N, C-alpha and C positions, 0 to 999 in steps of 0.2 A: 504493500500500500504506500502511496505517496505521502510524504510528511515533511514539514519544515521544522528543523531543530534550531532553536536559538541557544547557542553555546557560549557561555561566559569564558573568557580567557584571562590569565593572570594580569593584574595591574602593575606587576613588577617582578615579584619572585615567582619563577617558573614552577616551583614546588606547590603553588597554590591551585594548580589545575586539578580537577577531580579525575579519578579513574574512569568514571562514566563519560566524561567529556572526551578523553583520549579515545575511548572505545567508539563513541559515536563518530568522531572525526575520521576514524579509520574505516568505518562501515558504510558511511553515506556515499552516494555517487558523485556529489559535487559539494565543494566548500565555497561559499561566498565570503570574500575577505575585503575589509575596508581598504587595506593596503597589502597587496600580495607580497611585497618585499618584507614588510614587518612580520606578517603572519608566516612567511616562508621560513624564517628563523625558528619560530615556535614549532612548526610542523617537522622541520629537520631535527630539532632537539628530541622530539618524541617519536621519530621514525615513522611519520605519517605521510604516505605517498599519494593521498587522494588529490584529484585534480582541483585546482583553485581557479576562481573567476573573480574579477574585480567588481565590487559592489559598494559604492560610496555615495556621499551626498550630491555629487555632481552628475551621477548617471542613474541613480535609483529610479527617478521618475520615468526614464526611458526604457528601463529593463524589466520593470515589474511585470508587465503583460507577458513578455516572453518567458519569464521565470514561472509564472502561473501555468503556462502551457506545458512547460517541462514537468512541473509537479503533477499536472493532470495526466500526463503520459506515464506516470509511475516512477519518476525519478525522485530519489530522496536527497534533500539538500540540508546542509548545515550552514547557518549564518554566524559569522564571528566578526568582531570589531578588533581594532588594534589592541585594546585592553578593556577589560570589564565586560559588562553585560550589554549586548547589542540593544539598540532602541532607547537606552538611557543616555541622552545627549549624544547619540551616535545613530547611524542609519539602522533601520530595522522596522520602524513603525509602518511605513507604507506597504512593505511586503507582507508583514503580519496581518494588517487590515485586509489586504487583498485576499490572503489565504482564508481568513474568516468569512469574507463575503462569498468566496467560491466553495465553501464547504471542505476546505483542505485542512487536515489536522495540523495543529501547531503544538510543539512540545518545548517549553522553555526550561532548560536545566538550571538548577540553583548553582550559584557560584559567585565569583569575585565581582564586586562593584565598589567603587571608591568611597561613596558617600556613607555607607554603613559603618565601617571602622572609624571614619572621621567623626561621625556623630557620636558614637560611643566614647571615643577618646576625648571628646570635647569636655565632658563632665557637665554639659548643659542638659536640661530636661529633654528626654527622648520618648516620652509616652505619647506625645503628639508633635508632629513636625511637618514642614512643607518643603518639598524639593523644588528649587527654582532653576537649577541648571545654570546656564550662562545668562547674565543680564544682557539686555539689549545694548549694543555698542553705542549707538547714537539715538536714533529715533525711538521714542517711547521709554528711554531710560529714566528720565526724571519722573514721568508718570508712574512707572513701576515702583520706583523707590518711595515716592509719596504714599502709594498704596500700602507697600510693605512696612512703612514706618508704624502702622497701626496693627500689624500682624502680631497676635499674641503667642503663636506657636514658634518653636525653634525653627530657624530658616537655614537651608543648606544651599550653597552656591558652588559652582565650578568656576575657576578663573585661571587665566594664563599668567605666567610670571611677570611679563612686561606690563600687565594691566592691574596687577594686584594693588599697588600703592594708590592708584587712582580710585579703585573700588573701595579701599579702606577709608580714603579721604571722604568719599561720598557717604559711607556708613556714618562717619563722624558728623557729617553735615545733616543728613536726613534722619538718622536714628539717635544721634547724640553721642558725645565723646565717651560717656561712661557705659555705653551698651557693651555687654560681654561678648567677646569674639574669640573663636578658636580657629587657627589656621593649621591644617595638616598638609605636609608637603612630602612628596616622594614616598608615599605609603608602601610598605612591604619591601622597599629598596634599602640599599646600604646606608644612605644618608637621610633616612626617614626622620622627621621631626614634627612635633606639634607645639605651637606657640599659643599660649592662652593669656588673656588679659582684657582690659577695656579696649575699645576701638582705637582710642588715642595711643595707648601703650603699644598695641600690636602694629599700628601704623609707624610709630617711632622706631620700633625694632626693624621693620623691613625697609624703612628709609635709610637706616644705617647699614643694613645688611641685605642688599638686593637679592630677591628670591630666585631660585632656579627650580625647574622640574614641574611635575604635575601638582596642582593645588586644589584643595577643598576648603572652603570657608564656612564655618558654622557660626550663626549669629543668634543670640538669645532673642526671644520674642519680647514684645512690649509688656512690661510688668505692671504698667499703670492702668491697664484696662480691667 
């Protein structure tokens, strides 16, 4: 039977892949990879010889229909991203939705995703939280920040290293300098670190020590509500 497998891959440490993930990647007919060069290193490490095809944000709109036809013909496909769980701030939603609409089974394996360890490491309330992913770069950014300033749940953001200082400055401006913030960087990797403090303190830290690597920012909700 045709099936789409959503397969999480390690966010840094290759040992974090599951036995089942490796098994599925070896058994399927085709692997869709966000970047075949990046994923090629992972597949080589685990001796996975399954054929790969590129599937990323720039071509997914054009390839979904052809992939649905492949699945309908009985082909089994695994979707992976460069790191973490596909469709979480990565390609995957469009193909998953198309499969659901066409009655094709989708099986998402549990596994690595960056925001869960960052949330737990933060020490901030995690019984209720909201995942925001990447903030708008320009259009809509101010509107989003004004709305989130009144959010009472813990908020989780992804950010690139060269935009982190700007984002922390915006948190100081819109949420207040005393709002609690936790920045987790390079999770599961050699230089993993988590810096906690007020928005003002964390901004000062990274102003003096420019950040590198993959970053997750966790921000306390508005406690005044």
